[in-house]
mmCIF file as gemmi writes it, N, C-alpha and C atoms, coordinates in Angstrom:
data_model
loop_
_atom_site.group_PDB
_atom_site.id
_atom_site.type_symbol
_atom_site.label_atom_id
_atom_site.label_alt_id
_atom_site.label_comp_id
_atom_site.label_asym_id
_atom_site.label_entity_id
_atom_site.label_seq_id
_atom_site.pdbx_PDB_ins_code
_atom_site.Cartn_x
_atom_site.Cartn_y
_atom_site.Cartn_z
_atom_site.occupancy
_atom_site.B_iso_or_equiv
_atom_site.pdbx_formal_charge
_atom_site.auth_seq_id
_atom_site.auth_asym_id
_atom_site.pdbx_PDB_model_num
ATOM 1 N N . MET Axp A 1 ? 0.833 -1.221 0.029 1 0 ? 1 A 1
ATOM 2 C CA . MET Axp A 1 ? -0.027 -0.017 -0.001 1 0 ? 1 A 1
ATOM 3 C C . MET Axp A 1 ? 0.878 1.292 0.045 1 0 ? 1 A 1
ATOM 4 N N . ALA Axp A 2 ? 0.453 2.208 -0.657 1 0 ? 2 A 1
ATOM 5 C CA . ALA Axp A 2 ? 1.098 3.511 -0.707 1 0 ? 2 A 1
ATOM 6 C C . ALA Axp A 2 ? 0.206 4.642 -0.331 1 0 ? 2 A 1
ATOM 7 N N . ARG Axp A 3 ? 0.692 5.71 0.087 1 0 ? 3 A 1
ATOM 8 C CA . ARG Axp A 3 ? -0.079 6.91 0.44 1 0 ? 3 A 1
ATOM 9 C C . ARG Axp A 3 ? -0.133 7.771 -0.805 1 0 ? 3 A 1
ATOM 10 N N . TYR Axp A 4 ? -1.281 8.267 -1.138 1 0 ? 4 A 1
ATOM 11 C CA . TYR Axp A 4 ? -1.499 9 -2.323 1 0 ? 4 A 1
ATOM 12 C C . TYR Axp A 4 ? -2.031 10.424 -1.946 1 0 ? 4 A 1
ATOM 13 N N . TYR Axp A 5 ? -1.607 11.327 -2.831 1 0 ? 5 A 1
ATOM 14 C CA . TYR Axp A 5 ? -1.998 12.833 -2.656 1 0 ? 5 A 1
ATOM 15 C C . TYR Axp A 5 ? -2.286 13.39 -4.03 1 0 ? 5 A 1
ATOM 16 N N . VAL Axp A 6 ? -3.171 14.351 -4.023 1 0 ? 6 A 1
ATOM 17 C CA . VAL Axp A 6 ? -3.421 15.082 -5.281 1 0 ? 6 A 1
ATOM 18 C C . VAL Axp A 6 ? -2.943 16.511 -5.038 1 0 ? 6 A 1
ATOM 19 N N . ASN Axp A 7 ? -2.308 17.107 -6.061 1 0 ? 7 A 1
ATOM 20 C CA . ASN Axp A 7 ? -1.796 18.421 -6.063 1 0 ? 7 A 1
ATOM 21 C C . ASN Axp A 7 ? -3.059 19.399 -6.136 1 0 ? 7 A 1
ATOM 22 N N . LYS Axp A 8 ? -3.134 20.327 -5.248 1 0 ? 8 A 1
ATOM 23 C CA . LYS Axp A 8 ? -4.162 21.382 -5.28 1 0 ? 8 A 1
ATOM 24 C C . LYS Axp A 8 ? -3.969 22.359 -6.459 1 0 ? 8 A 1
ATOM 25 N N . ASN Axp A 9 ? -2.67 22.482 -6.92 1 0 ? 9 A 1
ATOM 26 C CA . ASN Axp A 9 ? -2.323 23.323 -7.978 1 0 ? 9 A 1
ATOM 27 C C . ASN Axp A 9 ? -2.341 22.613 -9.309 1 0 ? 9 A 1
ATOM 28 N N . ALA Axp A 10 ? -2.946 23.107 -10.301 1 0 ? 10 A 1
ATOM 29 C CA . ALA Axp A 10 ? -3.043 22.393 -11.577 1 0 ? 10 A 1
ATOM 30 C C . ALA Axp A 10 ? -1.752 22.725 -12.425 1 0 ? 10 A 1
ATOM 31 N N . GLN Axp A 11 ? -1.409 21.717 -13.241 1 0 ? 11 A 1
ATOM 32 C CA . GLN Axp A 11 ? -0.346 21.886 -14.243 1 0 ? 11 A 1
ATOM 33 C C . GLN Axp A 11 ? -0.758 22.92 -15.287 1 0 ? 11 A 1
ATOM 34 N N . SER Axp A 12 ? 0.091 23.311 -16.141 1 0 ? 12 A 1
ATOM 35 C CA . SER Axp A 12 ? -0.316 24.229 -17.229 1 0 ? 12 A 1
ATOM 36 C C . SER Axp A 12 ? -1.459 23.705 -18.069 1 0 ? 12 A 1
ATOM 37 N N . ASN Axp A 13 ? -1.602 22.441 -18.204 1 0 ? 13 A 1
ATOM 38 C CA . ASN Axp A 13 ? -2.694 21.896 -19.083 1 0 ? 13 A 1
ATOM 39 C C . ASN Axp A 13 ? -3.967 21.681 -18.268 1 0 ? 13 A 1
ATOM 40 N N . GLY Axp A 14 ? -3.898 22.044 -16.986 1 0 ? 14 A 1
ATOM 41 C CA . GLY Axp A 14 ? -5.149 21.895 -16.073 1 0 ? 14 A 1
ATOM 42 C C . GLY Axp A 14 ? -5.263 20.748 -15.308 1 0 ? 14 A 1
ATOM 43 N N . ASP Axp A 15 ? -4.329 19.798 -15.516 1 0 ? 15 A 1
ATOM 44 C CA . ASP Axp A 15 ? -4.251 18.453 -14.76 1 0 ? 15 A 1
ATOM 45 C C . ASP Axp A 15 ? -3.873 18.791 -13.293 1 0 ? 15 A 1
ATOM 46 N N . HIS Axp A 16 ? -4.478 18.056 -12.362 1 0 ? 16 A 1
ATOM 47 C CA . HIS Axp A 16 ? -4.087 18.031 -10.935 1 0 ? 16 A 1
ATOM 48 C C . HIS Axp A 16 ? -3.462 16.685 -10.802 1 0 ? 16 A 1
ATOM 49 N N . GLU Axp A 17 ? -2.171 16.619 -10.529 1 0 ? 17 A 1
ATOM 50 C CA . GLU Axp A 17 ? -1.433 15.238 -10.603 1 0 ? 17 A 1
ATOM 51 C C . GLU Axp A 17 ? -1.579 14.497 -9.189 1 0 ? 17 A 1
ATOM 52 N N . VAL Axp A 18 ? -1.726 13.183 -9.338 1 0 ? 18 A 1
ATOM 53 C CA . VAL Axp A 18 ? -1.71 12.354 -8.186 1 0 ? 18 A 1
ATOM 54 C C . VAL Axp A 18 ? -0.314 11.794 -8 1 0 ? 18 A 1
ATOM 55 N N . HIS Axp A 19 ? 0.131 11.872 -6.683 1 0 ? 19 A 1
ATOM 56 C CA . HIS Axp A 19 ? 1.553 11.456 -6.356 1 0 ? 19 A 1
ATOM 57 C C . HIS Axp A 19 ? 1.461 10.449 -5.141 1 0 ? 19 A 1
ATOM 58 N N . THR Axp A 20 ? 2.604 9.703 -5.069 1 0 ? 20 A 1
ATOM 59 C CA . THR Axp A 20 ? 2.781 8.93 -3.85 1 0 ? 20 A 1
ATOM 60 C C . THR Axp A 20 ? 3.875 9.421 -2.961 1 0 ? 20 A 1
ATOM 61 N N . THR Axp A 21 ? 3.843 9.119 -1.686 1 0 ? 21 A 1
ATOM 62 C CA . THR Axp A 21 ? 4.86 9.568 -0.768 1 0 ? 21 A 1
ATOM 63 C C . THR Axp A 21 ? 6.206 9.213 -1.329 1 0 ? 21 A 1
ATOM 64 N N . GLY Axp A 22 ? 7.219 10.152 -1.219 1 0 ? 22 A 1
ATOM 65 C CA . GLY Axp A 22 ? 8.567 9.838 -1.722 1 0 ? 22 A 1
ATOM 66 C C . GLY Axp A 22 ? 8.852 10.288 -3.145 1 0 ? 22 A 1
ATOM 67 N N . CYS Axp A 23 ? 7.777 10.732 -3.907 1 0 ? 23 A 1
ATOM 68 C CA . CYS Axp A 23 ? 7.989 11.212 -5.151 1 0 ? 23 A 1
ATOM 69 C C . CYS Axp A 23 ? 8.779 12.501 -5.237 1 0 ? 23 A 1
ATOM 70 N N . SER Axp A 24 ? 9.668 12.6 -6.172 1 0 ? 24 A 1
ATOM 71 C CA . SER Axp A 24 ? 10.493 13.86 -6.32 1 0 ? 24 A 1
ATOM 72 C C . SER Axp A 24 ? 9.646 15.004 -6.588 1 0 ? 24 A 1
ATOM 73 N N . PHE Axp A 25 ? 8.467 14.846 -7.209 1 0 ? 25 A 1
ATOM 74 C CA . PHE Axp A 25 ? 7.588 15.918 -7.651 1 0 ? 25 A 1
ATOM 75 C C . PHE Axp A 25 ? 6.361 16.188 -6.716 1 0 ? 25 A 1
ATOM 76 N N . MET Axp A 26 ? 6.494 15.641 -5.48 1 0 ? 26 A 1
ATOM 77 C CA . MET Axp A 26 ? 5.351 15.755 -4.519 1 0 ? 26 A 1
ATOM 78 C C . MET Axp A 26 ? 5.263 17.231 -4.182 1 0 ? 26 A 1
ATOM 79 N N . PRO Axp A 27 ? 4.056 17.651 -4.155 1 0 ? 27 A 1
ATOM 80 C CA . PRO Axp A 27 ? 3.799 19.123 -3.823 1 0 ? 27 A 1
ATOM 81 C C . PRO Axp A 27 ? 4.069 19.328 -2.36 1 0 ? 27 A 1
ATOM 82 N N . GLN Axp A 28 ? 4.238 20.569 -1.925 1 0 ? 28 A 1
ATOM 83 C CA . GLN Axp A 28 ? 4.535 20.941 -0.591 1 0 ? 28 A 1
ATOM 84 C C . GLN Axp A 28 ? 3.169 20.601 0.183 1 0 ? 28 A 1
ATOM 85 N N . PRO Axp A 29 ? 3.285 20.319 1.501 1 0 ? 29 A 1
ATOM 86 C CA . PRO Axp A 29 ? 2.152 19.925 2.318 1 0 ? 29 A 1
ATOM 87 C C . PRO Axp A 29 ? 0.935 20.872 2.099 1 0 ? 29 A 1
ATOM 88 N N . GLU Axp A 30 ? 1.177 22.145 2.098 1 0 ? 30 A 1
ATOM 89 C CA . GLU Axp A 30 ? 0.012 23.039 1.962 1 0 ? 30 A 1
ATOM 90 C C . GLU Axp A 30 ? -0.647 22.999 0.54 1 0 ? 30 A 1
ATOM 91 N N . ASN Axp A 31 ? 0.078 22.364 -0.392 1 0 ? 31 A 1
ATOM 92 C CA . ASN Axp A 31 ? -0.507 22.341 -1.767 1 0 ? 31 A 1
ATOM 93 C C . ASN Axp A 31 ? -0.98 20.932 -2.168 1 0 ? 31 A 1
ATOM 94 N N . ARG Axp A 32 ? -1.242 20.026 -1.195 1 0 ? 32 A 1
ATOM 95 C CA . ARG Axp A 32 ? -1.709 18.701 -1.617 1 0 ? 32 A 1
ATOM 96 C C . ARG Axp A 32 ? -2.922 18.29 -0.676 1 0 ? 32 A 1
ATOM 97 N N . ILE Axp A 33 ? -3.655 17.341 -1.168 1 0 ? 33 A 1
ATOM 98 C CA . ILE Axp A 33 ? -4.717 16.784 -0.483 1 0 ? 33 A 1
ATOM 99 C C . ILE Axp A 33 ? -4.474 15.212 -0.246 1 0 ? 33 A 1
ATOM 100 N N . TYR Axp A 34 ? -4.554 14.784 0.973 1 0 ? 34 A 1
ATOM 101 C CA . TYR Axp A 34 ? -4.319 13.304 1.177 1 0 ? 34 A 1
ATOM 102 C C . TYR Axp A 34 ? -5.521 12.582 0.681 1 0 ? 34 A 1
ATOM 103 N N . LEU Axp A 35 ? -5.303 11.59 -0.165 1 0 ? 35 A 1
ATOM 104 C CA . LEU Axp A 35 ? -6.404 10.745 -0.722 1 0 ? 35 A 1
ATOM 105 C C . LEU Axp A 35 ? -6.6 9.477 0.027 1 0 ? 35 A 1
ATOM 106 N N . GLY Axp A 36 ? -5.573 8.911 0.642 1 0 ? 36 A 1
ATOM 107 C CA . GLY Axp A 36 ? -5.666 7.605 1.32 1 0 ? 36 A 1
ATOM 108 C C . GLY Axp A 36 ? -4.527 6.74 0.896 1 0 ? 36 A 1
ATOM 109 N N . ASP Axp A 37 ? -4.62 5.564 1.488 1 0 ? 37 A 1
ATOM 110 C CA . ASP Axp A 37 ? -3.624 4.462 1.207 1 0 ? 37 A 1
ATOM 111 C C . ASP Axp A 37 ? -4.258 3.458 0.206 1 0 ? 37 A 1
ATOM 112 N N . PHE Axp A 38 ? -3.647 3.218 -0.895 1 0 ? 38 A 1
ATOM 113 C CA . PHE Axp A 38 ? -4.126 2.318 -1.921 1 0 ? 38 A 1
ATOM 114 C C . PHE Axp A 38 ? -3.098 1.389 -2.429 1 0 ? 38 A 1
ATOM 115 N N . THR Axp A 39 ? -3.561 0.274 -2.945 1 0 ? 39 A 1
ATOM 116 C CA . THR Axp A 39 ? -2.605 -0.704 -3.433 1 0 ? 39 A 1
ATOM 117 C C . THR Axp A 39 ? -2.108 -0.395 -4.964 1 0 ? 39 A 1
ATOM 118 N N . SER Axp A 40 ? -2.813 0.592 -5.616 1 0 ? 40 A 1
ATOM 119 C CA . SER Axp A 40 ? -2.441 1.041 -6.881 1 0 ? 40 A 1
ATOM 120 C C . SER Axp A 40 ? -2.894 2.481 -7.133 1 0 ? 40 A 1
ATOM 121 N N . CYS Axp A 41 ? -2.498 3.092 -8.206 1 0 ? 41 A 1
ATOM 122 C CA . CYS Axp A 41 ? -2.859 4.425 -8.45 1 0 ? 41 A 1
ATOM 123 C C . CYS Axp A 41 ? -4.364 4.601 -8.968 1 0 ? 41 A 1
ATOM 124 N N . ARG Axp A 42 ? -4.914 3.563 -9.501 1 0 ? 42 A 1
ATOM 125 C CA . ARG Axp A 42 ? -6.292 3.602 -10.086 1 0 ? 42 A 1
ATOM 126 C C . ARG Axp A 42 ? -7.334 4.096 -9.049 1 0 ? 42 A 1
ATOM 127 N N . PRO Axp A 43 ? -7.466 3.439 -7.876 1 0 ? 43 A 1
ATOM 128 C CA . PRO Axp A 43 ? -8.458 3.95 -6.935 1 0 ? 43 A 1
ATOM 129 C C . PRO Axp A 43 ? -8.014 5.285 -6.384 1 0 ? 43 A 1
ATOM 130 N N . ALA Axp A 44 ? -6.775 5.68 -6.368 1 0 ? 44 A 1
ATOM 131 C CA . ALA Axp A 44 ? -6.337 6.89 -5.854 1 0 ? 44 A 1
ATOM 132 C C . ALA Axp A 44 ? -6.835 8.049 -6.921 1 0 ? 44 A 1
ATOM 133 N N . VAL Axp A 45 ? -6.698 7.801 -8.17 1 0 ? 45 A 1
ATOM 134 C CA . VAL Axp A 45 ? -7.166 8.729 -9.118 1 0 ? 45 A 1
ATOM 135 C C . VAL Axp A 45 ? -8.714 8.89 -9.091 1 0 ? 45 A 1
ATOM 136 N N . SER Axp A 46 ? -9.407 7.795 -8.871 1 0 ? 46 A 1
ATOM 137 C CA . SER Axp A 46 ? -10.843 7.812 -8.638 1 0 ? 46 A 1
ATOM 138 C C . SER Axp A 46 ? -11.212 8.785 -7.544 1 0 ? 46 A 1
ATOM 139 N N . GLU Axp A 47 ? -10.444 8.582 -6.43 1 0 ? 47 A 1
ATOM 140 C CA . GLU Axp A 47 ? -10.716 9.437 -5.199 1 0 ? 47 A 1
ATOM 141 C C . GLU Axp A 47 ? -10.407 10.898 -5.488 1 0 ? 47 A 1
ATOM 142 N N . ALA Axp A 48 ? -9.274 11.092 -6.25 1 0 ? 48 A 1
ATOM 143 C CA . ALA Axp A 48 ? -8.876 12.518 -6.566 1 0 ? 48 A 1
ATOM 144 C C . ALA Axp A 48 ? -9.945 13.268 -7.335 1 0 ? 48 A 1
ATOM 145 N N . LYS Axp A 49 ? -10.641 12.479 -8.134 1 0 ? 49 A 1
ATOM 146 C CA . LYS Axp A 49 ? -11.726 13.055 -9.07 1 0 ? 49 A 1
ATOM 147 C C . LYS Axp A 49 ? -12.896 13.577 -8.178 1 0 ? 49 A 1
ATOM 148 N N . LYS Axp A 50 ? -12.964 13.122 -6.904 1 0 ? 50 A 1
ATOM 149 C CA . LYS Axp A 50 ? -13.945 13.74 -5.993 1 0 ? 50 A 1
ATOM 150 C C . LYS Axp A 50 ? -13.654 15.142 -5.563 1 0 ? 50 A 1
ATOM 151 N N . HIS Axp A 51 ? -12.334 15.406 -5.7 1 0 ? 51 A 1
ATOM 152 C CA . HIS Axp A 51 ? -11.745 16.742 -5.335 1 0 ? 51 A 1
ATOM 153 C C . HIS Axp A 51 ? -11.474 17.729 -6.397 1 0 ? 51 A 1
ATOM 154 N N . ARG Axp A 52 ? -11.026 17.186 -7.541 1 0 ? 52 A 1
ATOM 155 C CA . ARG Axp A 52 ? -10.735 18.05 -8.613 1 0 ? 52 A 1
ATOM 156 C C . ARG Axp A 52 ? -11.305 17.411 -9.866 1 0 ? 52 A 1
ATOM 157 N N . ASP Axp A 53 ? -11.692 18.296 -10.903 1 0 ? 53 A 1
ATOM 158 C CA . ASP Axp A 53 ? -12.363 17.786 -12.105 1 0 ? 53 A 1
ATOM 159 C C . ASP Axp A 53 ? -11.268 17.117 -12.994 1 0 ? 53 A 1
ATOM 160 N N . GLN Axp A 54 ? -10.139 17.691 -13.193 1 0 ? 54 A 1
ATOM 161 C CA . GLN Axp A 54 ? -9.208 17.202 -14.266 1 0 ? 54 A 1
ATOM 162 C C . GLN Axp A 54 ? -8.067 16.6 -13.489 1 0 ? 54 A 1
ATOM 163 N N . VAL Axp A 55 ? -7.871 15.249 -13.423 1 0 ? 55 A 1
ATOM 164 C CA . VAL Axp A 55 ? -6.892 14.596 -12.679 1 0 ? 55 A 1
ATOM 165 C C . VAL Axp A 55 ? -6.009 13.691 -13.563 1 0 ? 55 A 1
ATOM 166 N N . ASN Axp A 56 ? -4.811 13.524 -13.31 1 0 ? 56 A 1
ATOM 167 C CA . ASN Axp A 56 ? -3.874 12.696 -14.027 1 0 ? 56 A 1
ATOM 168 C C . ASN Axp A 56 ? -2.886 12.118 -12.984 1 0 ? 56 A 1
ATOM 169 N N . GLY Axp A 57 ? -2.324 10.922 -13.329 1 0 ? 57 A 1
ATOM 170 C CA . GLY Axp A 57 ? -1.302 10.28 -12.487 1 0 ? 57 A 1
ATOM 171 C C . GLY Axp A 57 ? 0.085 10.939 -12.844 1 0 ? 57 A 1
ATOM 172 N N . CYS Axp A 58 ? 0.863 11.136 -11.834 1 0 ? 58 A 1
ATOM 173 C CA . CYS Axp A 58 ? 2.216 11.604 -12.142 1 0 ? 58 A 1
ATOM 174 C C . CYS Axp A 58 ? 3.012 10.646 -13.026 1 0 ? 58 A 1
ATOM 175 N N . TYR Axp A 59 ? 3.668 11.236 -14.003 1 0 ? 59 A 1
ATOM 176 C CA . TYR Axp A 59 ? 4.512 10.487 -14.905 1 0 ? 59 A 1
ATOM 177 C C . TYR Axp A 59 ? 5.555 9.662 -14.166 1 0 ? 59 A 1
ATOM 178 N N . TYR Axp A 60 ? 6.072 10.165 -13.05 1 0 ? 60 A 1
ATOM 179 C CA . TYR Axp A 60 ? 7.229 9.531 -12.343 1 0 ? 60 A 1
ATOM 180 C C . TYR Axp A 60 ? 6.764 8.457 -11.31 1 0 ? 60 A 1
ATOM 181 N N . CYS Axp A 61 ? 5.746 8.842 -10.545 1 0 ? 61 A 1
ATOM 182 C CA . CYS Axp A 61 ? 5.408 7.942 -9.459 1 0 ? 61 A 1
ATOM 183 C C . CYS Axp A 61 ? 4.065 7.092 -9.67 1 0 ? 61 A 1
ATOM 184 N N . SER Axp A 62 ? 3.295 7.573 -10.643 1 0 ? 62 A 1
ATOM 185 C CA . SER Axp A 62 ? 2.002 6.989 -10.865 1 0 ? 62 A 1
ATOM 186 C C . SER Axp A 62 ? 1.856 6.726 -12.405 1 0 ? 62 A 1
ATOM 187 N N . TYR Axp A 63 ? 2.904 6.176 -13.04 1 0 ? 63 A 1
ATOM 188 C CA . TYR Axp A 63 ? 2.945 6.174 -14.485 1 0 ? 63 A 1
ATOM 189 C C . TYR Axp A 63 ? 1.812 5.364 -15.1 1 0 ? 63 A 1
ATOM 190 N N . SER Axp A 64 ? 1.385 4.337 -14.532 1 0 ? 64 A 1
ATOM 191 C CA . SER Axp A 64 ? 0.339 3.511 -15.077 1 0 ? 64 A 1
ATOM 192 C C . SER Axp A 64 ? -1.041 4.235 -15.122 1 0 ? 64 A 1
ATOM 193 N N . CYS Axp A 65 ? -1.11 5.36 -14.383 1 0 ? 65 A 1
ATOM 194 C CA . CYS Axp A 65 ? -2.358 6.16 -14.418 1 0 ? 65 A 1
ATOM 195 C C . CYS Axp A 65 ? -2.098 7.571 -15.194 1 0 ? 65 A 1
ATOM 196 N N . HIS Axp A 66 ? -0.928 7.63 -15.74 1 0 ? 66 A 1
ATOM 197 C CA . HIS Axp A 66 ? -0.673 8.881 -16.419 1 0 ? 66 A 1
ATOM 198 C C . HIS Axp A 66 ? -1.035 8.754 -17.888 1 0 ? 66 A 1
ATOM 199 N N . THR Axp A 67 ? -1.838 9.792 -18.339 1 0 ? 67 A 1
ATOM 200 C CA . THR Axp A 67 ? -2.229 9.894 -19.676 1 0 ? 67 A 1
ATOM 201 C C . THR Axp A 67 ? -1.561 11.054 -20.4 1 0 ? 67 A 1
ATOM 202 N N . GLN Axp A 68 ? -1.437 10.99 -21.665 1 0 ? 68 A 1
ATOM 203 C CA . GLN Axp A 68 ? -0.859 12.021 -22.461 1 0 ? 68 A 1
ATOM 204 C C . GLN Axp A 68 ? -1.662 13.149 -22.591 1 0 ? 68 A 1
């Protein structure tokens, strides 16, 4: 299980990225929302969509949920 967070701040394309603890691109604590502990990024992305409309997995730590 990993702890997942969504960035409160959108990327330039409007995506709010989902990250795991330890990611080099993890937003600062004040700029992230804790989503929970999950076995993969898929349920974390689903949870993030409850908080933000446009969500994407981080290319580096949630690659299997990252879309172009």
